[in-house]
Each structure stands twice: as C-alpha cells, then as structure tokens.
C-alpha positions as CSV (number, residue, x, y, z in Angstrom):
1,M,52.0,16.7,-31.9
2,P,51.8,13.7,-28.9
3,P,48.6,11.5,-29.2
4,Q,45.4,12.0,-27.7
5,Q,44.7,10.3,-24.3
6,R,41.6,9.0,-23.4
7,R,40.2,9.3,-20.4
8,S,40.0,7.2,-17.7
9,P,36.8,5.5,-17.1
10,G,34.6,7.3,-13.7
11,P,34.8,5.0,-10.7
12,Q,31.9,2.3,-11.7
13,P,28.5,1.0,-9.6
14,L,29.2,-1.3,-7.3
15,H,25.7,-2.8,-7.8
16,E,23.1,-2.9,-9.8
17,P,20.6,-0.2,-10.7
18,A,17.8,-2.5,-9.5
19,E,19.2,-3.0,-6.2
20,E,20.5,-0.2,-6.3
21,R,16.8,1.2,-5.7
22,S,15.7,-1.5,-3.5
23,M,18.2,-0.5,-1.1
24,M,17.6,2.9,-1.3
25,I,13.6,1.8,-0.6
26,K,14.4,-0.2,2.7
27,A,17.2,2.3,4.0
28,A,14.3,4.7,3.5
29,Y,11.8,2.7,5.5
30,H,14.3,1.4,7.9
31,A,15.0,4.8,8.8
32,L,11.2,5.6,8.5
33,S,9.9,2.7,11.3
34,N,12.7,3.8,13.7
35,E,12.1,7.4,16.1
36,R,14.1,10.4,15.2
37,P,14.6,13.3,15.9
38,G,13.8,15.0,13.4
39,P,13.0,14.3,9.2
40,V,14.6,12.2,7.6
41,T,17.2,13.3,5.4
42,V,18.3,12.1,1.4
43,G,21.6,12.1,3.5
44,S,20.9,10.4,6.0
45,I,19.1,7.5,3.8
46,C,21.8,7.3,1.6
47,A,23.8,7.0,4.9
48,E,21.8,3.8,5.8
49,A,22.1,2.6,2.2
50,G,25.7,2.9,2.6
51,L,25.0,4.5,-1.3
52,S,26.3,8.4,-2.2
53,T,23.9,10.7,-3.0
54,R,24.9,10.6,-6.6
55,S,23.4,7.4,-6.3
56,F,20.6,8.4,-5.0
57,Y,19.7,11.2,-8.3
58,R,20.7,8.2,-10.5
59,H,16.8,6.9,-9.2
60,F,15.0,9.9,-7.3
61,R,14.1,13.5,-7.9
62,S,13.4,14.1,-4.6
63,K,13.3,12.5,-1.4
64,D,9.4,13.2,-2.0
65,E,10.1,10.5,-4.8
66,L,11.5,8.1,-2.7
67,L,8.8,7.9,-0.1
68,L,5.9,7.9,-2.4
69,A,8.2,4.0,-4.3
70,I,8.0,3.3,-0.9
71,L,3.7,3.6,-0.5
72,T,3.5,2.7,-4.2
73,E,5.7,-0.4,-3.3
74,E,4.1,-1.9,0.1
75,T,0.3,-1.2,-1.8
76,S,1.1,-3.2,-5.0
77,R,2.8,-5.9,-2.6
78,A,-0.8,-5.9,-0.8
79,A,-2.7,-5.7,-3.8
80,D,-0.7,-9.2,-5.1
81,E,-1.3,-10.3,-2.2
82,L,-5.2,-10.4,-2.2
83,A,-5.0,-11.0,-5.9
84,G,-3.7,-14.6,-4.6
85,R,-6.2,-14.7,-1.9
86,L,-9.4,-13.7,-3.9
87,R,-8.0,-16.7,-6.6
88,N,-8.7,-19.0,-4.5
89,A,-12.0,-18.4,-2.5
90,G,-14.8,-20.4,-5.4
91,T,-17.8,-17.7,-4.9
92,P,-18.8,-13.6,-5.6
93,T,-19.9,-14.4,-1.9
94,A,-16.7,-16.0,-0.4
95,R,-14.7,-13.4,-2.7
96,L,-16.1,-10.7,0.1
97,E,-15.3,-11.9,2.6
98,E,-11.9,-12.4,1.9
99,W,-11.9,-9.7,0.6
100,I,-13.3,-7.3,3.9
101,R,-10.4,-9.3,6.2
102,F,-7.8,-8.9,4.3
103,F,-8.1,-5.0,5.3
104,L,-8.6,-5.6,8.2
105,S,-6.2,-7.6,8.3
106,L,-3.8,-4.7,7.9
107,S,-4.8,-3.0,11.1
108,S,-5.5,-6.3,13.1
109,E,-2.0,-7.8,13.0
110,P,0.6,-7.0,14.2
111,R,3.6,-6.7,11.8
112,R,0.6,-5.3,9.2
113,R,0.0,-2.6,11.7
114,R,3.6,-1.9,11.3
115,R,3.9,-1.5,7.8
116,V,0.9,0.3,7.5
117,T,1.9,2.7,10.4
118,V,5.3,3.5,8.4
119,M,2.3,3.7,4.7
120,A,0.3,6.1,6.9
121,S,3.8,9.0,8.9
122,T,3.9,12.7,9.0
123,E,6.4,12.2,5.9
124,I,4.5,10.2,3.8
125,V,1.4,12.1,3.8
126,R,3.4,15.2,3.2
127,A,5.1,14.0,0.4
128,V,4.5,16.2,-3.2
129,G,1.9,14.1,-5.2
130,Y,0.0,12.5,-2.2
131,A,-2.9,13.0,-2.7
132,A,-3.0,11.6,-6.4
133,T,-1.1,8.7,-5.7
134,M,-3.2,7.6,-2.7
135,E,-6.5,8.3,-5.7
136,E,-4.1,5.4,-7.6
137,I,-3.8,3.1,-5.2
138,S,-7.6,3.5,-3.6
139,A,-8.8,2.8,-7.0
140,R,-6.6,-0.2,-7.9
141,H,-7.3,-2.2,-4.6
142,R,-11.4,-1.0,-5.2
143,D,-11.0,-3.1,-8.6
144,P,-11.6,-6.6,-7.4
145,L,-14.3,-5.2,-5.4
146,V,-16.6,-3.4,-8.1
147,S,-15.1,-6.8,-10.1
148,I,-17.3,-9.0,-7.4
149,L,-20.0,-7.7,-6.8
150,R,-20.8,-7.5,-11.0
151,E,-20.6,-11.2,-10.7
152,G,-22.6,-11.3,-7.9
153,A,-25.0,-9.4,-9.7
154,Q,-25.3,-11.7,-12.2
155,D,-25.3,-15.3,-10.3
156,G,-27.8,-13.7,-8.3
157,S,-25.6,-13.8,-5.2
158,F,-26.0,-10.1,-4.6
159,R,-29.4,-8.3,-5.6
160,N,-29.7,-5.6,-4.8
161,T,-26.1,-4.2,-5.4
162,V,-25.1,-1.1,-7.7
163,P,-21.6,-2.1,-8.6
164,E,-19.7,0.5,-8.5
165,S,-21.0,2.8,-5.7
166,D,-21.2,0.1,-3.0
167,A,-17.8,-1.1,-3.8
168,A,-16.9,3.1,-3.1
169,M,-19.2,2.5,0.1
170,I,-17.9,-0.5,1.7
171,Q,-14.5,0.5,0.6
172,D,-14.7,3.5,2.9
173,I,-16.6,0.8,5.6
174,V,-13.5,-1.0,6.1
175,T,-10.9,1.9,5.6
176,N,-12.2,4.2,8.4
177,V,-12.2,0.4,9.7
178,S,-9.2,-0.2,9.7
179,S,-7.7,3.4,10.5
180,R,-9.3,3.7,14.1
181,R,-8.0,0.4,15.2
182,R,-4.3,1.2,13.6
183,R,-4.3,4.2,16.3
184,K,-6.5,2.6,18.8
185,P,-4.8,-1.4,18.9
186,D,-6.3,-1.4,22.4
187,D,-9.7,0.3,22.2
188,D,-12.6,-3.6,22.5
189,N,-15.2,-0.8,20.4
190,H,-14.3,-1.6,17.1
191,L,-16.4,-2.6,14.7
192,G,-15.4,-6.7,13.7
193,F,-15.9,-8.4,10.5
194,G,-18.8,-10.1,11.5
195,E,-20.6,-6.7,12.3
196,I,-19.4,-5.6,9.5
197,F,-20.5,-8.5,7.1
198,D,-23.7,-8.7,8.8
199,F,-24.4,-4.4,7.5
200,V,-23.0,-5.0,3.9
201,S,-24.8,-8.9,2.8
202,R,-28.2,-6.7,4.6
203,A,-27.0,-3.7,1.7
204,L,-26.7,-5.9,-0.9
205,G,-29.2,-8.8,-0.4
206,F,-28.2,-11.5,0.1
207,G,-30.9,-14.3,-0.2
208,S,-33.4,-11.6,-0.9
C-alpha cells in the first residue's frame, strides 16, 4: 500500500489578523466617507482593502457588525482623548468646562465634523444593533461627567447638583447643539459654549 500523502496547507494569510481587521475598518470608513450611487457592500469593502471575502468573514459576521466596529473604534478613540484632556484639568469646574468644549468641538472643527458625519451616516444608523451600541457609547461618555459632578458636589463647587440626572441633561443639551451644528455648520444661530456653560453653571449652583 503506498504511503498516505499529506495534504498541502492552503494559502496562508498575507497579513496578521489584527492588521486585516484594521484594513477592513479603514476601507469601510473610506467607502462611507465618499459619495456613491448605492449602499456599501462587503464586496466593495474587500476590494477597497485588497482582501478577500474569506478574510472579511474571519473577522466580521456581517457588514452591520463591521459598521458597528467602526463606530465603536471611533468613539473609543474620542473617549481616550477626552480622558487625557480631563486629566490635565485641575478642578471639577475646569473638567466640566473641558468636557463641554470637547463634545462641542466634534461638530465645530471641520476634521472632527467629517468623521462624526460618517458615524451618523444612514448605513451606520440602520445597522442591526446600532441603538444598543449607542446606549453603551453614550454611557461611556457620560461616566466621566457624572464623576465630575460628584466631585464638585463633595468640594462645594456645584451646590445644587444631582450628578446622575444632571449629567444626562447636560449630555442631551450638548449632543443636541452639536448635532444641529453638524447639520447646519454655517448657521450663526447655534448656542455657543459660553451660553451653555452659563446655563449649566446657574443650574448647578456655582458660587451660590
């Protein structure tokens, strides 16, 4: 009986798994940020990345999962940047100011506004699991604000605050203003940082 022949191994991936995944995310972001006649497809993402559909399904079960990965990665990057800024701000009042300024900058600075616009694109918003993912993201962004208000309540900086509910309201105000700015960047009637901070300071009881 002739010796049993070994099967030759299949083609090996050209890229490490983490690199492949990153290439897919970058390709999908690029596709979403450019005008196109129809929805982005798995095939077009793979073509943009120079990878096969087999590579795609090694990392993502569906296009929706990839779109949510883009959203999660982008907002995680923003959360990390915010954390760095807050570490450099001293008092609870200074950190509150930095928190508000940071989220307003997402719609006022052109580069940031372009990225946020992609994150709010129809395809990402319609992805299965979008609502739950946004709840998690919103909570992650709100958590440092709750901590700021608690610290301010303890040291007397904010004398009228109920941290959890006040943080949610401040986040809603800033998010709504930022969304309107993103949709109509040339409109001069948007609330500015000064007006928002003045309202928040009176609501929280600064110096009362």
